[in-house]
All heavy atoms as a GROMACS GRO file, in nm:
protein
  635
    1MET      N    1   7.147  11.880  -4.209
    1MET     CA    2   7.100  11.943  -4.329
    1MET      C    3   7.164  11.880  -4.452
    1MET      O    4   7.099  11.862  -4.552
    1MET     CB    5   7.129  12.092  -4.328
    1MET     CG    6   7.048  12.169  -4.231
    1MET     SD    7   7.080  12.343  -4.258
    1MET     CE    8   6.918  12.396  -4.293
    2GLY      N    9   7.289  11.848  -4.446
    2GLY     CA   10   7.357  11.796  -4.563
    2GLY      C   11   7.302  11.662  -4.607
    2GLY      O   12   7.286  11.637  -4.725
    3ALA      N   13   7.271  11.573  -4.513
    3ALA     CA   14   7.223  11.440  -4.548
    3ALA      C   15   7.083  11.447  -4.607
    3ALA      O   16   7.051  11.377  -4.702
    3ALA     CB   17   7.225  11.348  -4.427
    4GLU      N   18   6.996  11.534  -4.552
    4GLU     CA   19   6.862  11.544  -4.603
    4GLU      C   20   6.861  11.608  -4.742
    4GLU      O   21   6.781  11.574  -4.827
    4GLU     CB   22   6.772  11.626  -4.508
    4GLU     CG   23   6.749  11.561  -4.374
    4GLU     CD   24   6.857  11.594  -4.274
    4GLU    OE1   25   6.938  11.685  -4.300
    4GLU    OE2   26   6.863  11.527  -4.171
    5ALA      N   27   6.951  11.703  -4.762
    5ALA     CA   28   6.955  11.772  -4.889
    5ALA      C   29   7.002  11.681  -5.001
    5ALA      O   30   6.959  11.694  -5.115
    5ALA     CB   31   7.047  11.894  -4.879
    6GLU      N   32   7.089  11.586  -4.969
    6GLU     CA   33   7.141  11.495  -5.070
    6GLU      C   34   7.046  11.381  -5.099
    6GLU      O   35   7.062  11.308  -5.194
    6GLU     CB   36   7.276  11.438  -5.025
    6GLU     CG   37   7.385  11.544  -5.016
    6GLU     CD   38   7.512  11.487  -4.960
    6GLU    OE1   39   7.525  11.364  -4.950
    6GLU    OE2   40   7.601  11.565  -4.925
    7GLY      N   41   6.947  11.358  -5.010
    7GLY     CA   42   6.851  11.252  -5.033
    7GLY      C   43   6.895  11.118  -4.978
    7GLY      O   44   6.833  11.016  -5.005
    8THR      N   45   7.002  11.112  -4.902
    8THR     CA   46   7.044  10.986  -4.842
    8THR      C   47   6.977  10.971  -4.706
    8THR      O   48   6.967  11.067  -4.629
    8THR     CB   49   7.197  10.982  -4.824
    8THR    OG1   50   7.236  11.092  -4.744
    8THR    CG2   51   7.267  10.987  -4.958
    9PRO      N   52   6.930  10.852  -4.674
    9PRO     CA   53   6.864  10.832  -4.544
    9PRO      C   54   6.967  10.834  -4.431
    9PRO      O   55   7.085  10.803  -4.452
    9PRO     CB   56   6.801  10.693  -4.557
    9PRO     CG   57   6.882  10.624  -4.660
    9PRO     CD   58   6.930  10.732  -4.754
   10PRO      N   59   6.926  10.874  -4.310
   10PRO     CA   60   7.019  10.874  -4.197
   10PRO      C   61   7.057  10.731  -4.161
   10PRO      O   62   6.983  10.637  -4.190
   10PRO     CB   63   6.939  10.940  -4.084
   10PRO     CG   64   6.797  10.924  -4.124
   10PRO     CD   65   6.795  10.921  -4.273
   11PRO      N   66   7.174  10.711  -4.103
   11PRO     CA   67   7.218  10.575  -4.069
   11PRO      C   68   7.124  10.514  -3.964
   11PRO      O   69   7.078  10.580  -3.872
   11PRO     CB   70   7.358  10.594  -4.013
   11PRO     CG   71   7.368  10.738  -3.979
   11PRO     CD   72   7.272  10.811  -4.065
   12GLN      N   73   7.095  10.386  -3.983
   12GLN     CA   74   7.008  10.313  -3.892
   12GLN      C   75   7.089  10.262  -3.774
   12GLN      O   76   7.204  10.221  -3.789
   12GLN     CB   77   6.943  10.193  -3.964
   12GLN     CG   78   6.856  10.234  -4.080
   12GLN     CD   79   6.734  10.312  -4.034
   12GLN    OE1   80   6.680  10.285  -3.928
   12GLN    NE2   81   6.694  10.411  -4.113
   13PRO      N   82   7.031  10.263  -3.652
   13PRO     CA   83   7.104  10.209  -3.537
   13PRO      C   84   7.124  10.059  -3.552
   13PRO      O   85   7.038   9.988  -3.604
   13PRO     CB   86   7.013  10.242  -3.418
   13PRO     CG   87   6.880  10.269  -3.477
   13PRO     CD   88   6.901  10.315  -3.617
   14VAL      N   89   7.239  10.012  -3.509
   14VAL     CA   90   7.272   9.871  -3.518
   14VAL      C   91   7.210   9.798  -3.401
   14VAL      O   92   7.223   9.840  -3.286
   14VAL     CB   93   7.426   9.851  -3.517
   14VAL    CG1   94   7.460   9.704  -3.522
   14VAL    CG2   95   7.488   9.926  -3.633
   15ALA      N   96   7.138   9.691  -3.429
   15ALA     CA   97   7.075   9.612  -3.323
   15ALA      C   98   7.181   9.534  -3.248
   15ALA      O   99   7.270   9.473  -3.308
   15ALA     CB  100   6.972   9.518  -3.383
   16ALA      N  101   7.173   9.537  -3.116
   16ALA     CA  102   7.269   9.464  -3.033
   16ALA      C  103   7.236   9.316  -3.036
   16ALA      O  104   7.121   9.276  -3.017
   16ALA     CB  105   7.266   9.517  -2.891
   17GLU      N  106   7.337   9.234  -3.059
   17GLU     CA  107   7.317   9.090  -3.058
   17GLU      C  108   7.337   9.036  -2.918
   17GLU      O  109   7.419   9.089  -2.842
   17GLU     CB  110   7.417   9.023  -3.152
   17GLU     CG  111   7.399   9.061  -3.298
   17GLU     CD  112   7.499   8.991  -3.386
   17GLU    OE1  113   7.570   8.902  -3.337
   17GLU    OE2  114   7.506   9.024  -3.504
   18PRO      N  115   7.266   8.933  -2.882
   18PRO     CA  116   7.290   8.873  -2.750
   18PRO      C  117   7.431   8.816  -2.742
   18PRO      O  118   7.491   8.779  -2.842
   18PRO     CB  119   7.187   8.761  -2.741
   18PRO     CG  120   7.100   8.772  -2.860
   18PRO     CD  121   7.160   8.870  -2.955
   19ALA      N  122   7.484   8.809  -2.622
   19ALA     CA  123   7.622   8.763  -2.602
   19ALA      C  124   7.639   8.618  -2.647
   19ALA      O  125   7.745   8.578  -2.693
   19ALA     CB  126   7.661   8.777  -2.456
   20THR      N  127   7.536   8.538  -2.635
   20THR     CA  128   7.547   8.397  -2.673
   20THR      C  129   7.554   8.381  -2.824
   20THR      O  130   7.614   8.288  -2.874
   20THR     CB  131   7.428   8.317  -2.618
   20THR    OG1  132   7.307   8.377  -2.664
   20THR    CG2  133   7.430   8.313  -2.468
   21ALA      N  134   7.496   8.472  -2.900
   21ALA     CA  135   7.497   8.461  -3.045
   21ALA      C  136   7.630   8.508  -3.104
   21ALA      O  137   7.661   8.478  -3.218
   21ALA     CB  138   7.383   8.541  -3.105
   22ALA      N  139   7.708   8.582  -3.028
   22ALA     CA  140   7.834   8.636  -3.079
   22ALA      C  141   7.938   8.527  -3.099
   22ALA      O  142   8.023   8.538  -3.186
   22ALA     CB  143   7.888   8.743  -2.986
   23ARG      N  144   7.936   8.423  -3.021
   23ARG     CA  145   8.036   8.317  -3.029
   23ARG      C  146   7.978   8.197  -3.104
   23ARG      O  147   7.877   8.141  -3.064
   23ARG     CB  148   8.078   8.274  -2.889
   23ARG     CG  149   8.187   8.171  -2.892
   23ARG     CD  150   8.231   8.134  -2.757
   23ARG     NE  151   8.254   8.257  -2.684
   23ARG     CZ  152   8.294   8.262  -2.560
   23ARG    NH1  153   8.316   8.153  -2.494
   23ARG    NH2  154   8.312   8.376  -2.498
   24ALA      N  155   8.043   8.159  -3.212
   24ALA     CA  156   7.994   8.048  -3.291
   24ALA      C  157   8.039   7.914  -3.234
   24ALA      O  158   7.964   7.818  -3.235
   24ALA     CB  159   8.042   8.061  -3.435
   25GLN      N  160   8.162   7.909  -3.183
   25GLN     CA  161   8.216   7.783  -3.133
   25GLN      C  162   8.256   7.798  -2.986
   25GLN      O  163   8.319   7.897  -2.950
   25GLN     CB  164   8.341   7.746  -3.214
   25GLN     CG  165   8.315   7.732  -3.360
   25GLN     CD  166   8.330   7.589  -3.405
   25GLN    OE1  167   8.385   7.509  -3.334
   25GLN    NE2  168   8.279   7.560  -3.522
   26PRO      N  169   8.219   7.703  -2.901
   26PRO     CA  170   8.262   7.711  -2.762
   26PRO      C  171   8.412   7.681  -2.750
   26PRO      O  172   8.471   7.616  -2.836
   26PRO     CB  173   8.180   7.602  -2.693
   26PRO     CG  174   8.143   7.506  -2.801
   26PRO     CD  175   8.134   7.588  -2.928
   27ILE      N  176   8.472   7.732  -2.644
   27ILE     CA  177   8.615   7.707  -2.625
   27ILE      C  178   8.634   7.570  -2.562
   27ILE      O  179   8.545   7.517  -2.493
   27ILE     CB  180   8.680   7.816  -2.539
   27ILE    CG1  181   8.619   7.819  -2.398
   27ILE    CG2  182   8.668   7.950  -2.605
   27ILE    CD1  183   8.692   7.910  -2.303
   28ASN      N  184   8.751   7.513  -2.583
   28ASN     CA  185   8.778   7.383  -2.522
   28ASN      C  186   8.854   7.402  -2.391
   28ASN      O  187   8.888   7.514  -2.353
   28ASN     CB  188   8.854   7.291  -2.620
   28ASN     CG  189   8.987   7.348  -2.661
   28ASN    OD1  190   9.047   7.428  -2.588
   28ASN    ND2  191   9.035   7.307  -2.777
   29ALA      N  192   8.879   7.294  -2.322
   29ALA     CA  193   8.943   7.300  -2.190
   29ALA      C  194   9.084   7.359  -2.197
   29ALA      O  195   9.123   7.437  -2.109
   29ALA     CB  196   8.947   7.161  -2.128
   30ALA      N  197   9.159   7.326  -2.298
   30ALA     CA  198   9.296   7.378  -2.311
   30ALA      C  199   9.295   7.530  -2.332
   30ALA      O  200   9.377   7.600  -2.273
   30ALA     CB  201   9.368   7.309  -2.427
   31GLN      N  202   9.202   7.579  -2.413
   31GLN     CA  203   9.192   7.723  -2.435
   31GLN      C  204   9.152   7.794  -2.306
   31GLN      O  205   9.204   7.901  -2.275
   31GLN     CB  206   9.092   7.754  -2.544
   31GLN     CG  207   9.136   7.712  -2.682
   31GLN     CD  208   9.023   7.725  -2.782
   31GLN    OE1  209   8.907   7.708  -2.750
   31GLN    NE2  210   9.060   7.755  -2.908
   32PHE      N  211   9.060   7.735  -2.231
   32PHE     CA  212   9.017   7.795  -2.105
   32PHE      C  213   9.132   7.800  -2.006
   32PHE      O  214   9.155   7.903  -1.941
   32PHE     CB  215   8.900   7.718  -2.044
   32PHE     CG  216   8.866   7.764  -1.907
   32PHE    CD1  217   8.796   7.882  -1.888
   32PHE    CD2  218   8.905   7.692  -1.795
   32PHE    CE1  219   8.765   7.927  -1.761
   32PHE    CE2  220   8.875   7.736  -1.668
   32PHE     CZ  221   8.805   7.854  -1.651
   33LEU      N  222   9.207   7.690  -1.993
   33LEU     CA  223   9.319   7.687  -1.899
   33LEU      C  224   9.427   7.788  -1.939
   33LEU      O  225   9.485   7.855  -1.852
   33LEU     CB  226   9.377   7.547  -1.890
   33LEU     CG  227   9.286   7.444  -1.821
   33LEU    CD1  228   9.348   7.305  -1.828
   33LEU    CD2  229   9.259   7.484  -1.677
   34SER      N  230   9.450   7.803  -2.068
   34SER     CA  231   9.547   7.902  -2.115
   34SER      C  232   9.501   8.043  -2.079
   34SER      O  233   9.579   8.124  -2.030
   34SER     CB  234   9.563   7.888  -2.267
   34SER     OG  235   9.640   7.993  -2.316
   35TRP      N  236   9.373   8.071  -2.103
   35TRP     CA  237   9.317   8.203  -2.069
   35TRP      C  238   9.324   8.228  -1.920
   35TRP      O  239   9.362   8.336  -1.876
   35TRP     CB  240   9.172   8.211  -2.117
   35TRP     CG  241   9.100   8.329  -2.063
   35TRP    CD1  242   9.104   8.457  -2.109
   35TRP    CD2  243   9.013   8.330  -1.950
   35TRP    NE1  244   9.024   8.537  -2.032
   35TRP    CE2  245   8.967   8.462  -1.933
   35TRP    CE3  246   8.969   8.233  -1.862
   35TRP    CZ2  247   8.879   8.498  -1.831
   35TRP    CZ3  248   8.882   8.269  -1.760
   35TRP    CH2  249   8.838   8.401  -1.746
   36LYS      N  250   9.291   8.126  -1.840
   36LYS     CA  251   9.290   8.141  -1.695
   36LYS      C  252   9.430   8.166  -1.642
   36LYS      O  253   9.451   8.249  -1.553
   36LYS     CB  254   9.229   8.015  -1.631
   36LYS     CG  255   9.216   8.020  -1.482
   36LYS     CD  256   9.115   8.123  -1.439
   36LYS     CE  257   9.094   8.114  -1.290
   36LYS     NZ  258   9.019   8.226  -1.238
   37GLN      N  259   9.530   8.095  -1.693
   37GLN     CA  260   9.668   8.116  -1.650
   37GLN      C  261   9.716   8.256  -1.686
   37GLN      O  262   9.782   8.323  -1.606
   37GLN     CB  263   9.760   8.011  -1.712
   37GLN     CG  264   9.744   7.874  -1.653
   37GLN     CD  265   9.828   7.770  -1.726
   37GLN    OE1  266   9.877   7.794  -1.836
   37GLN    NE2  267   9.843   7.654  -1.664
   38ARG      N  268   9.681   8.302  -1.806
   38ARG     CA  269   9.720   8.437  -1.848
   38ARG      C  270   9.653   8.543  -1.760
   38ARG      O  271   9.716   8.640  -1.717
   38ARG     CB  272   9.684   8.458  -1.995
   38ARG     CG  273   9.736   8.587  -2.053
   38ARG     CD  274   9.712   8.598  -2.203
   38ARG     NE  275   9.572   8.592  -2.238
   38ARG     CZ  276   9.515   8.492  -2.306
   38ARG    NH1  277   9.588   8.389  -2.346
   38ARG    NH2  278   9.387   8.494  -2.335
   39LYS      N  279   9.526   8.522  -1.730
   39LYS     CA  280   9.453   8.615  -1.644
   39LYS      C  281   9.513   8.618  -1.504
   39LYS      O  282   9.531   8.726  -1.444
   39LYS     CB  283   9.306   8.573  -1.637
   39LYS     CG  284   9.220   8.661  -1.552
   39LYS     CD  285   9.078   8.609  -1.550
   39LYS     CE  286   9.002   8.676  -1.440
   39LYS     NZ  287   8.879   8.609  -1.407
   40ASP      N  288   9.544   8.502  -1.447
   40ASP     CA  289   9.604   8.496  -1.313
   40ASP      C  290   9.742   8.560  -1.310
   40ASP      O  291   9.779   8.627  -1.214
   40ASP     CB  292   9.613   8.351  -1.266
   40ASP     CG  293   9.477   8.291  -1.233
   40ASP    OD1  294   9.379   8.370  -1.218
   40ASP    OD2  295   9.466   8.168  -1.224
   41ALA      N  296   9.820   8.543  -1.417
   41ALA     CA  297   9.953   8.604  -1.425
   41ALA      C  298   9.942   8.756  -1.432
   41ALA      O  299  10.020   8.828  -1.367
   41ALA     CB  300  10.029   8.550  -1.546
   42GLU      N  301   9.845   8.807  -1.507
   42GLU     CA  302   9.826   8.953  -1.514
   42GLU      C  303   9.784   9.008  -1.379
   42GLU      O  304   9.831   9.114  -1.338
   42GLU     CB  305   9.720   8.986  -1.619
   42GLU     CG  306   9.765   8.962  -1.761
   42GLU     CD  307   9.652   8.976  -1.862
   42GLU    OE1  308   9.536   9.002  -1.820
   42GLU    OE2  309   9.678   8.962  -1.982
   43GLU      N  310   9.697   8.938  -1.310
   43GLU     CA  311   9.653   8.982  -1.177
   43GLU      C  312   9.769   8.978  -1.078
   43GLU      O  313   9.784   9.070  -0.996
   43GLU     CB  314   9.539   8.894  -1.127
   43GLU     CG  315   9.484   8.939  -0.993
   43GLU     CD  316   9.371   8.852  -0.944
   43GLU    OE1  317   9.320   8.770  -1.022
   43GLU    OE2  318   9.336   8.865  -0.826
   44ALA      N  319   9.851   8.876  -1.084
   44ALA     CA  320   9.966   8.866  -0.994
   44ALA      C  321  10.066   8.977  -1.021
   44ALA      O  322  10.133   9.025  -0.929
   44ALA     CB  323  10.033   8.729  -1.011
   45ALA      N  324  10.076   9.022  -1.145
   45ALA     CA  325  10.167   9.131  -1.178
   45ALA      C  326  10.113   9.265  -1.131
   45ALA      O  327  10.189   9.353  -1.092
   45ALA     CB  328  10.191   9.135  -1.329
   46ARG      N  329   9.980   9.282  -1.133
   46ARG     CA  330   9.919   9.409  -1.091
   46ARG      C  331   9.912   9.423  -0.940
   46ARG      O  332   9.912   9.535  -0.888
   46ARG     CB  333   9.777   9.419  -1.147
   46ARG     CG  334   9.771   9.470  -1.287
   46ARG     CD  335   9.629   9.506  -1.323
   46ARG     NE  336   9.538   9.394  -1.303
   46ARG     CZ  337   9.485   9.321  -1.400
   46ARG    NH1  338   9.513   9.349  -1.523
   46ARG    NH2  339   9.404   9.222  -1.373
   47LYS      N  340   9.902   9.313  -0.867
   47LYS     CA  341   9.879   9.319  -0.724
   47LYS      C  342   9.990   9.393  -0.648
   47LYS      O  343   9.959   9.481  -0.566
   47LYS     CB  344   9.861   9.177  -0.669
   47LYS     CG  345   9.782   9.170  -0.542
   47LYS     CD  346   9.754   9.026  -0.507
   47LYS     CE  347   9.605   9.007  -0.497
   47LYS     NZ  348   9.568   8.875  -0.448
   48PRO      N  349  10.118   9.365  -0.669
   48PRO     CA  350  10.222   9.440  -0.597
   48PRO      C  351  10.224   9.588  -0.631
   48PRO      O  352  10.248   9.673  -0.545
   48PRO     CB  353  10.353   9.374  -0.640
   48PRO     CG  354  10.317   9.244  -0.697
   48PRO     CD  355  10.178   9.256  -0.747
   49GLU      N  356  10.195   9.620  -0.757
   49GLU     CA  357  10.192   9.761  -0.797
   49GLU      C  358  10.080   9.835  -0.724
   49GLU      O  359  10.098   9.947  -0.677
   49GLU     CB  360  10.171   9.772  -0.948
   49GLU     CG  361  10.286   9.720  -1.030
   49GLU     CD  362  10.253   9.715  -1.178
   49GLU    OE1  363  10.147   9.766  -1.218
   49GLU    OE2  364  10.334   9.660  -1.254
   50ALA      N  365   9.964   9.771  -0.713
   50ALA     CA  366   9.850   9.833  -0.645
   50ALA      C  367   9.879   9.848  -0.496
   50ALA      O  368   9.844   9.950  -0.435
   50ALA     CB  369   9.724   9.750  -0.667
   51ALA      N  370   9.944   9.749  -0.436
   51ALA     CA  371   9.977   9.758  -0.294
   51ALA      C  372  10.078   9.869  -0.267
   51ALA      O  373  10.067   9.943  -0.168
   51ALA     CB  374  10.033   9.624  -0.246
   52GLN      N  375  10.175   9.882  -0.356
   52GLN     CA  376  10.275   9.988  -0.341
   52GLN      C  377  10.211  10.126  -0.357
   52GLN      O  378  10.240  10.218  -0.281
   52GLN     CB  379  10.386   9.969  -0.443
   52GLN     CG  380  10.501  10.066  -0.429
   52GLN     CD  381  10.610  10.042  -0.531
   52GLN    OE1  382  10.589   9.972  -0.630
   52GLN    NE2  383  10.725  10.098  -0.507
   53LYS      N  384  10.120  10.140  -0.453
   53LYS     CA  385  10.052  10.267  -0.472
   53LYS      C  386   9.964  10.300  -0.353
   53LYS      O  387   9.961  10.414  -0.307
   53LYS     CB  388   9.967  10.263  -0.599
   53LYS     CG  389   9.897  10.395  -0.627
   53LYS     CD  390   9.814  10.388  -0.752
   53LYS     CE  391   9.745  10.517  -0.788
   53LYS     NZ  392   9.691  10.594  -0.682
   54ARG      N  393   9.895  10.201  -0.297
   54ARG     CA  394   9.810  10.224  -0.179
   54ARG      C  395   9.896  10.266  -0.061
   54ARG      O  396   9.859  10.357   0.013
   54ARG     CB  397   9.732  10.097  -0.146
   54ARG     CG  398   9.652  10.110  -0.018
   54ARG     CD  399   9.508  10.085  -0.038
   54ARG     NE  400   9.436  10.092   0.087
   54ARG     CZ  401   9.345  10.183   0.114
   54ARG    NH1  402   9.315  10.272   0.023
   54ARG    NH2  403   9.284  10.184   0.229
   55ALA      N  404  10.011  10.202  -0.041
   55ALA     CA  405  10.100  10.240   0.069
   55ALA      C  406  10.150  10.383   0.052
   55ALA      O  407  10.156  10.459   0.149
   55ALA     CB  408  10.217  10.143   0.076
   56ALA      N  409  10.181  10.422  -0.069
   56ALA     CA  410  10.226  10.559  -0.094
   56ALA      C  411  10.113  10.659  -0.070
   56ALA      O  412  10.135  10.766  -0.013
   56ALA     CB  413  10.279  10.572  -0.237
   57ASP      N  414   9.991  10.623  -0.111
   57ASP     CA  415   9.876  10.711  -0.089
   57ASP      C  416   9.845  10.726   0.060
   57ASP      O  417   9.809  10.833   0.106
   57ASP     CB  418   9.753  10.658  -0.162
   57ASP     CG  419   9.762  10.676  -0.312
   57ASP    OD1  420   9.850  10.753  -0.357
   57ASP    OD2  421   9.683  10.612  -0.384
   58ILE      N  422   9.859  10.618   0.136
   58ILE     CA  423   9.836  10.623   0.281
   58ILE      C  424   9.942  10.711   0.347
   58ILE      O  425   9.911  10.794   0.433
   58ILE     CB  426   9.835  10.482   0.342
   58ILE    CG1  427   9.706  10.410   0.302
   58ILE    CG2  428   9.848  10.486   0.494
   58ILE    CD1  429   9.703  10.265   0.340
   59ALA      N  430  10.067  10.695   0.305
   59ALA     CA  431  10.176  10.774   0.362
   59ALA      C  432  10.157  10.923   0.334
   59ALA      O  433  10.189  11.007   0.418
   59ALA     CB  434  10.310  10.727   0.308
   60SER      N  435  10.101  10.955   0.218
   60SER     CA  436  10.081  11.096   0.185
   60SER      C  437   9.951  11.150   0.243
   60SER      O  438   9.929  11.271   0.240
   60SER     CB  439  10.081  11.114   0.033
   60SER     OG  440   9.965  11.056  -0.024
   61GLY      N  441   9.864  11.062   0.292
   61GLY     CA  442   9.738  11.105   0.350
   61GLY      C  443   9.629  11.126   0.245
   61GLY      O  444   9.527  11.187   0.275
   62ALA      N  445   9.649  11.075   0.126
   62ALA     CA  446   9.552  11.093   0.019
   62ALA      C  447   9.430  11.004   0.037
   62ALA      O  448   9.321  11.038  -0.009
   62ALA     CB  449   9.616  11.065  -0.116
   63VAL      N  450   9.446  10.889   0.101
   63VAL     CA  451   9.334  10.796   0.123
   63VAL      C  452   9.325  10.762   0.271
   63VAL      O  453   9.422  10.774   0.346
   63VAL     CB  454   9.350  10.666   0.041
   63VAL    CG1  455   9.345  10.693  -0.107
   63VAL    CG2  456   9.475  10.592   0.077
   64GLN      N  457   9.208  10.718   0.310
   64GLN     CA  458   9.185  10.682   0.450
   64GLN      C  459   9.224  10.536   0.472
   64GLN      O  460   9.197  10.450   0.388
   64GLN     CB  461   9.038  10.702   0.484
   64GLN     CG  462   9.006  10.687   0.629
   64GLN     CD  463   8.860  10.721   0.657
   64GLN    OE1  464   8.783  10.744   0.566
   64GLN    NE2  465   8.825  10.724   0.783
   65MET      N  466   9.287  10.508   0.586
   65MET     CA  467   9.327  10.372   0.619
   65MET      C  468   9.206  10.291   0.666
   65MET      O  469   9.118  10.346   0.731
   65MET     CB  470   9.431  10.371   0.732
   65MET     CG  471   9.566  10.416   0.692
   65MET     SD  472   9.686  10.389   0.824
   65MET     CE  473   9.681  10.548   0.904
   66ASN      N  474   9.207  10.162   0.637
   66ASN     CA  475   9.107  10.076   0.696
   66ASN      C  476   9.159  10.028   0.832
   66ASN      O  477   9.270  10.064   0.874
   66ASN     CB  478   9.072   9.958   0.604
   66ASN     CG  479   9.189   9.867   0.575
   66ASN    OD1  480   9.280   9.852   0.654
   66ASN    ND2  481   9.186   9.803   0.458
   67GLY      N  482   9.081   9.951   0.906
   67GLY     CA  483   9.118   9.910   1.041
   67GLY      C  484   9.247   9.832   1.048
   67GLY      O  485   9.330   9.852   1.137
   68ARG      N  486   9.266   9.740   0.956
   68ARG     CA  487   9.388   9.658   0.956
   68ARG      C  488   9.512   9.744   0.933
   68ARG      O  489   9.614   9.730   1.000
   68ARG     CB  490   9.378   9.550   0.850
   68ARG     CG  491   9.503   9.462   0.844
   68ARG     CD  492   9.490   9.354   0.742
   68ARG     NE  493   9.390   9.259   0.787
   68ARG     CZ  494   9.329   9.173   0.708
   68ARG    NH1  495   9.356   9.172   0.580
   68ARG    NH2  496   9.242   9.088   0.755
   69GLU      N  497   9.502   9.835   0.837
   69GLU     CA  498   9.615   9.923   0.808
   69GLU      C  499   9.643  10.017   0.925
   69GLU      O  500   9.758  10.044   0.958
   69GLU     CB  501   9.587  10.003   0.681
   69GLU     CG  502   9.584   9.917   0.556
   69GLU     CD  503   9.519   9.985   0.438
   69GLU    OE1  504   9.447  10.084   0.458
   69GLU    OE2  505   9.541   9.937   0.326
   70LEU      N  506   9.539  10.067   0.989
   70LEU     CA  507   9.557  10.152   1.105
   70LEU      C  508   9.626  10.076   1.217
   70LEU      O  509   9.716  10.128   1.283
   70LEU     CB  510   9.422  10.206   1.153
   70LEU     CG  511   9.426  10.302   1.271
   70LEU    CD1  512   9.505  10.426   1.235
   70LEU    CD2  513   9.285  10.339   1.313
   71PHE      N  514   9.587   9.950   1.240
   71PHE     CA  515   9.650   9.869   1.343
   71PHE      C  516   9.796   9.843   1.312
   71PHE      O  517   9.881   9.840   1.401
   71PHE     CB  518   9.575   9.737   1.361
   71PHE     CG  519   9.629   9.652   1.472
   71PHE    CD1  520   9.605   9.685   1.604
   71PHE    CD2  521   9.704   9.538   1.445
   71PHE    CE1  522   9.654   9.608   1.708
   71PHE    CE2  523   9.754   9.461   1.547
   71PHE     CZ  524   9.729   9.496   1.678
   72GLN      N  525   9.829   9.823   1.184
   72GLN     CA  526   9.968   9.799   1.146
   72GLN      C  527  10.053   9.924   1.162
   72GLN      O  528  10.167   9.916   1.207
   72GLN     CB  529   9.976   9.752   1.000
   72GLN     CG  530   9.926   9.612   0.978
   72GLN     CD  531   9.924   9.575   0.832
   72GLN    OE1  532   9.934   9.660   0.743
   72GLN    NE2  533   9.907   9.446   0.805
   73HIS      N  534  10.000  10.041   1.128
   73HIS     CA  535  10.078  10.164   1.131
   73HIS      C  536  10.076  10.235   1.267
   73HIS      O  537  10.174  10.297   1.305
   73HIS     CB  538  10.030  10.261   1.023
   73HIS     CG  539  10.055  10.211   0.884
   73HIS    ND1  540  10.179  10.209   0.825
   73HIS    CD2  541   9.971  10.159   0.792
   73HIS    CE1  542  10.171  10.159   0.704
   73HIS    NE2  543  10.045  10.127   0.680
   74GLU      N  544   9.963  10.228   1.336
   74GLU     CA  545   9.949  10.298   1.465
   74GLU      C  546   9.880  10.208   1.567
   74GLU      O  547   9.764  10.231   1.604
   74GLU     CB  548   9.868  10.426   1.444
   74GLU     CG  549   9.934  10.521   1.346
   74GLU     CD  550   9.846  10.640   1.313
   74GLU    OE1  551   9.734  10.651   1.368
   74GLU    OE2  552   9.890  10.723   1.233
   75PRO      N  553   9.948  10.104   1.617
   75PRO     CA  554   9.884  10.010   1.709
   75PRO      C  555   9.848  10.073   1.843
   75PRO      O  556   9.760  10.023   1.914
   75PRO     CB  557   9.987   9.899   1.725
   75PRO     CG  558  10.116   9.959   1.684
   75PRO     CD  559  10.086  10.065   1.586
   76TRP      N  560   9.908  10.185   1.878
   76TRP     CA  561   9.878  10.248   2.006
   76TRP      C  562   9.733  10.298   2.013
   76TRP      O  563   9.678  10.317   2.120
   76TRP     CB  564   9.974  10.365   2.032
   76TRP     CG  565   9.973  10.469   1.923
   76TRP    CD1  566  10.054  10.473   1.815
   76TRP    CD2  567   9.885  10.581   1.913
   76TRP    NE1  568  10.023  10.581   1.736
   76TRP    CE2  569   9.919  10.650   1.795
   76TRP    CE3  570   9.782  10.631   1.992
   76TRP    CZ2  571   9.853  10.764   1.755
   76TRP    CZ3  572   9.717  10.745   1.950
   76TRP    CH2  573   9.753  10.810   1.833
   77VAL      N  574   9.670  10.318   1.896
   77VAL     CA  575   9.531  10.362   1.893
   77VAL      C  576   9.440  10.258   1.956
   77VAL      O  577   9.339  10.292   2.018
   77VAL     CB  578   9.489  10.392   1.747
   77VAL    CG1  579   9.340  10.422   1.736
   77VAL    CG2  580   9.570  10.505   1.690
   78PHE      N  581   9.478  10.132   1.947
   78PHE     CA  582   9.394  10.023   1.994
   78PHE      C  583   9.430   9.978   2.137
   78PHE      O  584   9.377   9.880   2.185
   78PHE     CB  585   9.404   9.903   1.900
   78PHE     CG  586   9.353   9.936   1.762
   78PHE    CD1  587   9.438   9.979   1.662
   78PHE    CD2  588   9.218   9.926   1.733
   78PHE    CE1  589   9.393  10.010   1.536
   78PHE    CE2  590   9.169   9.956   1.608
   78PHE     CZ  591   9.257   9.998   1.509
   79ASP      N  592   9.521  10.049   2.203
   79ASP     CA  593   9.564  10.012   2.338
   79ASP      C  594   9.464  10.068   2.439
   79ASP      O  595   9.454  10.189   2.458
   79ASP     CB  596   9.704  10.065   2.365
   79ASP     CG  597   9.759  10.016   2.497
   79ASP    OD1  598   9.699   9.926   2.559
   79ASP    OD2  599   9.865  10.067   2.537
   80ASN      N  600   9.389   9.981   2.507
   80ASN     CA  601   9.288  10.026   2.605
   80ASN      C  602   9.349  10.061   2.741
   80ASN      O  603   9.278  10.112   2.827
   80ASN     CB  604   9.181   9.919   2.622
   80ASN     CG  605   9.089   9.910   2.502
   80ASN    OD1  606   9.071  10.008   2.431
   80ASN    ND2  607   9.031   9.794   2.481
   81ASN      N  608   9.478  10.032   2.760
   81ASN     CA  609   9.541  10.066   2.888
   81ASN      C  610   9.563  10.216   2.903
   81ASN      O  611   9.587  10.263   3.014
   81ASN     CB  612   9.675   9.992   2.900
   81ASN     CG  613   9.656   9.844   2.909
   81ASN    OD1  614   9.555   9.796   2.958
   81ASN    ND2  615   9.753   9.770   2.857
   82ILE      N  616   9.555  10.290   2.797
   82ILE     CA  617   9.572  10.434   2.803
   82ILE      C  618   9.455  10.498   2.875
   82ILE      O  619   9.468  10.595   2.946
   82ILE     CB  620   9.587  10.493   2.661
   82ILE    CG1  621   9.712  10.440   2.595
   82ILE    CG2  622   9.588  10.644   2.663
   82ILE    CD1  623   9.727  10.481   2.450
   83TYR      N  624   9.337  10.441   2.861
   83TYR     CA  625   9.216  10.502   2.916
   83TYR      C  626   9.196  10.460   3.055
   83TYR      O  627   9.159  10.387   3.117
   83TYR     CB  628   9.096  10.468   2.828
   83TYR     CG  629   9.119  10.510   2.685
   83TYR    CD1  630   9.142  10.416   2.585
   83TYR    CD2  631   9.121  10.644   2.650
   83TYR    CE1  632   9.164  10.455   2.455
   83TYR    CE2  633   9.143  10.683   2.520
   83TYR     CZ  634   9.164  10.588   2.424
   83TYR     OH  635   9.186  10.627   2.295
   0.00000   0.00000   0.00000
């Protein structure tokens, strides 16, 4: 009501630009290698944290184990000599 009463038009939606038009200059090889090294370092830093959290969640029973984890934690499940 306030915008119509004042006589100002409602804001127009912004048209989305294609991803290719957003970048004016392509990156060079050195910039790409720098970005790739930074990305790999961030992933290497997150991986142990995620593994530790998954191990804690498995120990608490919050998540279900996959086959490899089940074999590591309870190998007797896969022993066919019991049957």
